[in-house]
C-alpha positions as CSV (number, residue, x, y, z in Angstrom):
1,M,10.5,41.5,-25.3
2,K,14.1,41.5,-24.7
3,S,16.0,44.7,-25.7
4,A,17.6,43.1,-28.7
5,E,14.1,42.0,-30.0
6,H,12.6,45.4,-29.5
7,R,15.5,46.7,-31.7
8,A,15.2,44.0,-34.2
9,V,11.5,44.7,-34.7
10,G,12.2,48.5,-35.2
11,E,15.0,47.7,-37.7
12,A,13.0,45.4,-39.7
13,A,9.9,47.7,-39.9
14,T,12.1,50.7,-41.1
15,A,15.1,49.0,-42.9
16,G,17.3,50.7,-40.2
17,A,16.1,54.1,-40.4
18,L,17.8,56.8,-38.4
19,V,16.0,59.3,-36.1
20,D,17.0,62.4,-34.1
21,V,16.1,62.1,-30.4
22,G,18.1,65.3,-29.5
23,G,17.2,69.1,-29.6
24,D,17.1,71.8,-32.3
25,C,20.7,72.9,-32.4
26,V,23.7,71.0,-33.8
27,E,25.2,70.2,-30.4
28,Q,22.0,68.8,-29.2
29,R,21.5,66.5,-32.1
30,C,21.7,62.8,-31.2
31,V,21.0,60.4,-34.0
32,L,20.1,56.6,-33.2
33,S,18.5,53.9,-35.1
34,Y,14.7,53.6,-34.9
35,G,15.2,50.2,-33.3
36,D,17.5,51.6,-30.7
37,V,14.8,54.1,-29.5
38,V,12.1,51.2,-29.4
39,A,14.4,49.3,-27.1
40,L,15.6,52.2,-24.9
41,S,12.1,53.6,-24.2
42,G,10.3,52.5,-21.1
43,D,12.8,49.9,-19.9
44,F,15.8,52.3,-19.7
45,F,14.4,55.7,-19.5
46,A,11.0,57.1,-18.2
47,G,9.4,60.4,-17.0
48,P,6.0,61.9,-16.7
49,H,5.7,60.4,-20.0
50,P,7.9,57.2,-20.4
51,S,10.1,58.5,-23.0
52,D,10.8,62.0,-21.6
53,D,14.1,61.2,-19.8
54,L,15.3,59.7,-23.0
55,F,14.7,62.8,-25.1
56,R,15.9,65.2,-22.3
57,L,19.2,63.4,-21.9
58,A,19.9,63.1,-25.6
59,A,20.1,66.9,-25.9
60,I,22.8,67.1,-23.4
61,P,26.4,66.3,-24.7
62,G,28.4,64.0,-22.5
63,E,32.1,63.2,-22.0
64,S,32.9,59.9,-23.5
65,G,30.7,57.9,-21.1
66,T,31.7,59.4,-18.0
67,K,29.2,62.2,-17.2
68,L,25.9,61.7,-15.4
69,G,22.8,63.5,-16.6
70,T,23.9,63.6,-20.2
71,R,23.5,61.4,-23.3
72,D,26.4,59.3,-21.8
73,E,23.6,57.4,-20.0
74,I,21.8,56.7,-23.3
75,V,25.1,55.4,-24.9
76,C,25.8,53.3,-21.8
77,A,22.2,51.8,-22.0
78,L,23.1,50.6,-25.5
79,K,26.3,49.0,-24.0
80,V,24.4,47.3,-21.1
81,M,22.0,45.8,-23.8
82,A,25.0,44.5,-25.7
83,V,26.6,43.0,-22.6
84,D,23.4,41.6,-21.0
85,G,22.2,40.3,-24.3
86,A,25.5,38.7,-25.3
87,F,25.6,40.3,-28.6
88,V,28.1,42.4,-30.4
89,D,27.2,46.1,-31.0
90,P,29.8,47.1,-33.7
91,R,29.6,50.7,-32.5
92,F,31.6,49.8,-29.3
93,E,34.1,47.8,-31.4
94,P,37.6,49.4,-32.3
95,G,37.0,52.1,-34.9
96,G,33.2,52.2,-34.0
97,Q,31.2,55.3,-33.2
98,F,31.3,54.7,-29.6
99,S,34.7,52.9,-29.3
100,D,36.4,55.7,-27.2
101,Y,33.6,55.7,-24.5
102,Q,35.0,54.6,-21.2
103,F,32.7,51.7,-20.1
104,T,33.8,48.6,-18.2
105,A,33.7,45.0,-19.8
106,A,30.4,44.2,-17.7
107,A,29.1,47.7,-17.8
108,A,28.3,47.5,-14.1
109,A,31.0,49.4,-12.2
110,T,31.2,53.2,-13.1
111,A,28.8,55.8,-11.7
112,V,27.2,56.1,-15.1
113,E,26.8,52.2,-15.5
114,R,25.2,52.0,-12.0
115,R,22.8,54.9,-12.8
116,V,21.6,53.1,-15.9
117,R,21.2,49.7,-14.3
118,D,19.6,51.0,-11.2
119,R,17.1,53.1,-13.3
120,F,16.4,49.9,-15.3
121,L,15.7,47.8,-12.0
122,A,13.5,50.6,-10.6
123,L,11.4,50.8,-13.7
124,A,11.0,47.0,-13.7
125,T,9.2,47.2,-10.2
126,A,6.6,49.4,-11.7
127,N,6.1,48.2,-15.2
128,G,2.5,47.3,-15.3
129,D,2.2,49.7,-18.2
130,H,4.2,47.1,-20.2
131,F,1.4,44.6,-19.9
132,V,-1.9,44.3,-21.8
133,T,-4.0,43.3,-18.8
134,P,-2.0,44.1,-15.7
135,G,-5.0,44.2,-13.4
136,R,-5.6,46.3,-10.4
137,P,-5.3,46.0,-6.6
138,G,-8.1,43.7,-5.3
139,T,-8.8,45.3,-1.9
140,A,-8.6,48.6,-0.3
141,A,-5.7,47.5,1.7
142,D,-3.9,46.4,-1.5
143,H,-3.7,50.0,-2.5
144,N,-1.0,50.6,0.1
145,G,1.3,48.4,-1.7
146,P,3.7,48.9,-4.8
147,Q,3.7,52.2,-6.5
148,P,1.4,52.7,-9.6
149,T,2.5,52.7,-13.1
150,R,2.3,55.7,-15.4
151,F,-0.4,54.4,-17.4
152,D,-3.1,51.6,-16.8
153,S,-1.7,49.3,-19.4
154,A,0.6,48.8,-22.4
155,V,-2.4,49.6,-24.7
156,A,-3.1,52.9,-22.8
157,A,0.6,53.8,-22.9
158,Y,0.9,53.3,-26.5
159,R,-2.3,55.1,-27.3
160,R,-1.3,58.3,-25.5
161,L,2.4,58.3,-26.7
162,H,1.2,57.5,-30.3
163,E,-1.0,60.6,-30.2
164,V,2.1,62.6,-29.0
165,A,3.9,61.4,-32.1
166,I,1.0,62.4,-34.2
167,D,0.9,65.8,-32.8
168,E,4.5,66.3,-33.2
169,A,4.6,65.1,-36.8
170,C,1.6,67.4,-37.8
171,R,3.5,70.4,-36.1
172,L,6.7,69.5,-37.9
173,G,5.0,69.2,-41.2
174,R,3.5,72.7,-40.9
175,C,7.0,74.2,-40.2
176,G,8.9,72.0,-42.6
177,G,10.9,70.3,-39.8
178,D,12.7,67.0,-39.5
179,E,10.2,64.2,-39.8
180,S,12.5,61.8,-38.0
181,R,12.0,63.7,-34.8
182,A,8.3,62.6,-34.8
183,M,9.4,59.2,-35.8
184,A,11.6,59.1,-32.8
185,R,8.6,59.8,-30.7
186,E,6.6,57.0,-32.5
187,A,9.6,54.6,-31.8
188,A,9.5,55.5,-28.1
189,A,5.7,54.7,-28.1
190,Q,6.2,51.5,-29.8
191,H,8.2,49.9,-26.9
192,Y,4.8,49.4,-25.4
193,L,3.2,48.3,-28.6
194,T,5.7,45.6,-29.2
195,D,5.5,44.3,-25.6
196,A,2.0,43.5,-26.4
197,F,3.1,40.8,-28.9
198,A,5.0,38.8,-26.3
199,A,3.1,36.1,-24.7
200,G,4.2,36.9,-21.1
201,H,2.8,40.5,-21.5
202,L,-0.6,39.5,-22.9
203,R,-2.5,38.1,-19.9
204,T,-0.2,38.2,-16.7
205,P,-1.9,40.6,-14.1
206,V,1.4,41.9,-12.9
207,T,-0.2,44.8,-10.8
208,A,-2.8,42.5,-9.3
209,I,-0.2,39.9,-8.4
210,R,2.1,42.5,-6.8
211,H,-0.7,43.9,-4.6
212,F,-2.2,40.5,-3.7
213,W,1.1,39.1,-2.3
214,H,2.2,42.5,-0.8
215,H,-1.0,42.5,1.3
216,R,0.1,39.1,2.6
217,Y,3.7,39.8,3.1
218,P,4.1,43.5,3.6
219,Q,7.6,43.3,5.1
220,F,9.2,41.4,2.2
221,W,11.5,44.3,1.2
222,E,12.8,44.9,4.7
223,N,13.3,41.1,5.1
224,L,15.0,40.8,1.9
225,Q,17.6,43.4,2.7
226,R,18.1,41.7,6.1
227,K,18.6,38.3,4.4
228,V,21.1,39.7,1.9
229,A,23.0,41.1,4.8
230,T,22.9,38.0,6.9
231,D,24.0,35.6,4.0
232,T,26.7,38.0,2.9
233,A,28.1,38.7,6.3
234,A,28.4,34.9,6.9
235,A,30.1,34.4,3.6
236,L,32.5,37.3,4.1
237,R,33.7,35.7,7.3
238,E,34.4,32.6,5.5
239,L,36.2,34.3,2.7
240,T,38.4,36.7,4.6
241,R,40.3,36.1,8.0
242,P,40.3,39.8,9.0
243,A,36.5,39.8,9.1
244,R,36.6,37.0,11.7
245,I,38.4,39.0,14.4
246,L,35.9,41.7,14.3
247,P,33.3,41.8,17.1
248,D,30.0,39.7,16.8
249,G,27.4,41.5,14.6
250,F,29.9,44.2,13.4
251,V,30.2,42.7,9.9
252,Y,26.5,42.1,9.8
253,D,25.8,45.7,10.8
254,R,28.2,47.1,8.2
255,V,26.7,44.9,5.5
256,H,23.1,45.7,6.3
257,A,23.8,49.5,6.3
258,A,25.6,49.0,2.8
259,V,22.7,47.1,1.4
260,R,20.2,49.8,2.6
261,A,22.4,52.6,1.1
262,R,22.9,50.7,-2.2
263,T,19.0,50.2,-2.5
264,R,18.0,53.5,-1.2
265,G,16.8,54.7,-4.6
266,F,14.9,51.4,-5.5
267,P,11.0,51.2,-5.0
268,P,10.3,48.4,-2.4
269,I,10.4,44.9,-4.0
270,T,7.6,42.5,-3.2
271,F,7.2,38.8,-3.3
272,G,4.8,39.6,-6.1
273,D,7.6,41.1,-8.1
274,L,9.2,37.7,-8.2
275,L,6.0,35.8,-8.8
276,A,4.8,38.1,-11.6
277,R,8.2,37.6,-13.3
278,V,7.8,33.7,-12.9
279,F,4.2,33.7,-14.6
280,H,5.5,36.0,-17.2
281,D,8.4,33.8,-18.0
282,W,6.3,30.7,-18.1
283,D,3.9,32.2,-20.8
284,N,6.8,33.4,-22.8
285,S,8.6,30.0,-23.0
286,H,5.5,27.8,-23.3
287,G,3.5,30.0,-25.6
288,L,-0.3,31.0,-25.9
289,T,-2.8,30.0,-28.6
290,L,-4.3,32.8,-30.2
291,Q,-7.9,33.3,-31.2
292,E,-7.0,33.7,-34.9
293,G,-4.8,30.8,-34.8
294,G,-1.2,30.1,-34.3
295,V,1.1,30.2,-31.1
296,L,2.6,33.3,-29.7
297,F,5.7,33.1,-27.7
298,G,7.6,35.8,-25.8
299,D,10.8,37.4,-24.7
300,G,13.8,35.8,-26.3
301,L,11.7,33.6,-28.6
302,L,10.5,36.2,-31.1
303,E,11.6,34.0,-34.1
304,Q,9.3,31.1,-33.0
305,G,5.5,31.1,-33.6
306,V,3.6,33.8,-35.4
307,G,4.8,36.8,-33.3
308,K,7.5,38.4,-35.5
309,D,5.4,38.9,-38.6
310,L,2.4,40.2,-36.4
311,V,4.5,42.8,-34.5
312,V,6.4,44.2,-37.6
313,A,3.1,44.7,-39.3
314,A,1.8,46.6,-36.2
315,V,5.0,48.7,-36.1
316,R,4.6,49.7,-39.8
317,A,0.9,50.7,-39.2
318,G,2.1,53.1,-36.5
319,I,4.6,54.5,-38.7
320,D,2.0,55.0,-41.5
321,D,-0.1,57.1,-38.9
322,V,2.9,59.4,-38.4
323,E,3.6,59.8,-42.0
324,V,-0.2,60.7,-42.7
325,A,0.0,63.4,-39.8
326,Y,3.2,64.8,-41.2
327,R,1.7,65.2,-44.7
328,R,-1.3,66.8,-43.3
329,G,0.9,69.3,-41.5
330,S,2.8,69.9,-44.7
331,S,-0.4,70.8,-46.6
332,G,-1.2,73.5,-44.0
333,S,-3.7,71.5,-42.0
334,R,-4.3,73.1,-38.5
335,L,-6.1,70.1,-37.1
336,Q,-5.0,69.0,-33.7
337,G,-5.9,66.8,-30.9
338,K,-9.0,64.5,-31.3
339,A,-9.9,66.0,-34.7
340,L,-6.3,65.3,-36.0
341,Y,-6.5,61.8,-34.6
342,Q,-9.8,61.1,-36.3
343,A,-8.4,62.4,-39.5
344,V,-5.5,59.9,-39.3
345,R,-7.8,57.1,-38.6
346,S,-10.0,57.9,-41.5
347,A,-7.1,58.1,-43.9
348,T,-5.8,54.7,-42.7
349,G,-9.0,53.0,-42.7
350,A,-9.0,52.4,-38.9
351,P,-12.3,51.7,-37.0
352,E,-13.9,54.4,-34.9
353,G,-12.1,55.0,-31.6
354,A,-8.8,53.0,-32.4
355,F,-5.7,53.4,-34.4
356,R,-4.7,50.7,-36.9
357,P,-1.7,49.5,-34.8
358,E,-3.9,48.8,-31.8
359,T,-6.3,46.6,-33.8
360,R,-3.3,44.3,-34.5
361,I,-2.7,43.4,-30.9
362,P,-3.2,39.7,-30.6
363,I,-6.5,38.2,-28.8
364,L,-6.0,35.1,-26.8
365,S,-7.9,31.9,-27.4
366,A,-10.2,30.8,-24.5
367,D,-8.5,27.4,-24.6
368,N,-5.4,28.4,-22.9
369,P,-5.2,27.0,-19.3
370,P,-5.6,29.7,-16.6
371,Q,-2.8,31.0,-14.4
372,N,-2.8,29.9,-10.7
373,W,-1.2,32.8,-8.9
374,R,-3.7,33.1,-6.0
375,A,-3.2,30.9,-2.8
376,T,-3.7,31.3,0.9
377,D,-0.1,31.5,1.6
378,I,3.4,30.9,-0.1
379,E,3.7,27.2,0.9
380,A,0.3,26.4,-0.8
381,L,1.1,28.3,-3.8
382,W,4.6,26.6,-4.1
383,S,2.9,23.2,-4.7
384,S,0.2,24.5,-7.0
385,P,0.2,23.9,-10.7
386,I,1.4,27.0,-12.4
387,V,-1.4,26.8,-14.9
388,G,-4.3,24.6,-15.2
389,T,-5.0,21.7,-12.9
390,A,-1.9,19.6,-13.3
391,G,1.8,19.8,-14.3
392,T,4.8,21.9,-13.4
393,T,4.3,23.6,-10.1
394,V,4.9,27.2,-9.1
395,G,7.7,26.2,-7.1
396,L,9.6,24.5,-10.0
397,A,8.9,27.3,-12.2
398,V,10.3,29.6,-9.5
399,E,13.6,27.6,-9.6
400,E,13.7,27.9,-13.4
401,T,13.4,31.6,-13.2
402,L,16.1,31.9,-10.6
403,H,18.7,29.4,-11.7
404,L,22.4,30.6,-12.0
405,G,23.0,32.2,-15.4
406,A,19.4,33.1,-15.9
407,E,18.5,36.7,-16.4
408,V,17.3,37.4,-12.8
409,S,20.3,35.9,-11.1
410,S,22.7,37.7,-13.6
411,R,21.1,41.1,-12.9
412,L,21.3,40.5,-9.1
413,D,24.9,39.6,-9.4
414,R,25.6,42.9,-11.3
415,L,24.4,44.9,-8.4
416,G,27.7,43.7,-6.6
417,P,30.4,46.0,-8.0
418,G,30.4,48.9,-5.6
419,I,27.7,47.7,-3.4
420,F,29.9,47.5,-0.4
421,E,32.3,50.3,-0.7
422,V,33.1,51.7,2.8
423,P,35.2,54.9,2.3
424,G,35.3,55.7,6.1
425,L,36.6,52.3,7.1
426,L,39.8,51.9,5.1
427,K,41.9,54.9,4.2
428,V,44.2,53.2,1.7
429,P,42.6,52.8,-1.8
430,A,44.1,49.5,-2.5
431,L,42.7,48.1,0.7
432,R,39.3,49.6,0.0
433,R,39.2,48.0,-3.5
434,W,40.2,44.6,-2.1
435,A,37.6,44.9,0.6
436,A,35.0,45.8,-2.0
437,R,36.0,42.9,-4.2
438,K,35.8,40.4,-1.3
439,A,32.4,41.9,-0.2
440,R,31.2,41.3,-3.9
441,E,32.2,37.7,-3.7
442,A,30.5,37.2,-0.4
443,Y,27.4,38.8,-1.8
444,Y,27.4,36.4,-4.8
445,Q,28.4,33.2,-2.8
446,G,26.2,34.0,0.2
447,F,23.0,35.3,-1.3
448,V,22.9,35.1,-5.1
449,Q,24.1,31.5,-5.3
450,N,22.1,30.2,-2.4
451,L,19.0,31.8,-3.8
452,A,19.6,30.0,-7.1
453,Q,20.3,26.8,-5.5
454,D,17.6,26.7,-2.9
455,P,15.0,29.2,-3.9
456,R,12.3,27.8,-1.6
457,A,14.4,28.0,1.6
458,T,15.5,31.5,0.7
459,V,12.2,32.8,0.0
460,L,10.5,31.2,2.9
461,A,13.2,32.8,5.2
462,I,12.4,36.2,3.7
463,V,8.6,36.0,4.1
464,D,8.8,34.6,7.6
465,S,8.0,37.2,10.2
466,E,11.6,36.9,11.6
467,V,15.0,36.5,9.7
468,P,17.4,34.6,12.1
469,V,20.9,36.1,12.3
470,D,23.1,33.2,13.8
471,R,25.7,35.4,15.6
472,H,27.4,32.2,16.6
473,R,28.0,31.3,13.1
474,L,29.1,34.8,12.2
475,S,31.8,34.5,14.8
476,D,32.8,30.9,13.8
477,P,32.2,30.1,10.1
478,A,33.1,26.6,10.7
479,A,30.4,26.1,13.2
480,P,27.1,24.3,12.3
481,L,24.0,26.2,11.8
482,R,21.9,26.3,14.9
483,D,18.2,25.9,15.4
484,S,16.5,29.2,14.9
485,S,15.4,29.3,18.5
486,E,19.1,29.6,19.5
487,C,19.6,32.6,17.1
488,T,19.3,36.2,17.7
489,S,16.5,37.5,15.5
490,I,15.8,40.6,13.7
491,R,12.3,41.5,14.1
492,R,10.1,43.4,11.7
């Protein structure tokens, strides 16, 4: 689900209830809406348990949006949600709770903003635990691919974090503590529960897709960085005369170093990451038929089909479990762990071995046409139907996912601010800002725009064993592109 949908579900299920995600003392207190926590958990904050960073940072006071490692990052994440979701959060409007926080219009330039966005992108490359059936690596060699997720699936993530919320509720009940703190833990768990009600998260085997294609194109990440540098360097020479007088390859080398520095904290991105996103998007927008009847849609389409009513009922069932645990604690119960969980299930009429929210997760009809994400190579895949035996091809679906203005291209564009700052190159701050602005424009025009306009050519260039760097064109932007055999190549 999109952030605004996660929040809307939480608000609908609780009538806008507030919860405390901070610490015990007054200065550590951090009150957010239940829906805020559902949206923030997992996508923006993670840890050994996917909500740990959220609760840790919430207890550390910030400085009006400017201090890293504090709750400023949480408030900034709320701002990023509003900017990227193109909706108005009144808390950031004049007179609002966060109106004095120092964020930029696009929420993508300051150190805090970059930290929040970088964490979001890093988590997105290891988000198999947001999917009901993410699959596993298919071969021993595949295990050397992308990093594993924290839990095996969205169901496993919700189960464990729901148990954490139940434990906390019973403890707080015994000591007469604030029940909203246990509800905050449940809200964090319910990010994974609510994802299970989006069509794109039900059957797409993201982990298996990532490992399958990483095994075929293991150098994708390095080649992607080189492609970004090549295209950006060429565009930079076209945009700025000073860049044209620099020695051959100097601009490319500088840009490549900047790209590597900017992405140093990111897990390697694979062709499978892009492909998993494409199949996820397809199911979300086209919908899937459920075994019990009705059509379930996904991210951005919560109001269509049967999804909203189903997911709100599941969220309420989870809240019921936490309330049962709190009441048991208040009555003096010393149950904990499995005995406590069984007592909660018995009180709510859940079946043996499952909590009531889990029993509400949709089951797909066998009539849905299967996904076609396996192929011998990328060219064979590109012309295959994305589902079933006919219809829209994978290549056309990739183009739809990458078109300008879509979420992927927008997020790529927002990596631009600050990506090519070169403190040692220009001593005058005004010149440095000018150079950074021009480099950002070159990144957008040279790479982001070209990727959106011709995804096939760009992706094929990345997965190829060599990414040609046309030194002749870098020296003379007006020159026609040469045949790749005439270019200097950057080898794997």
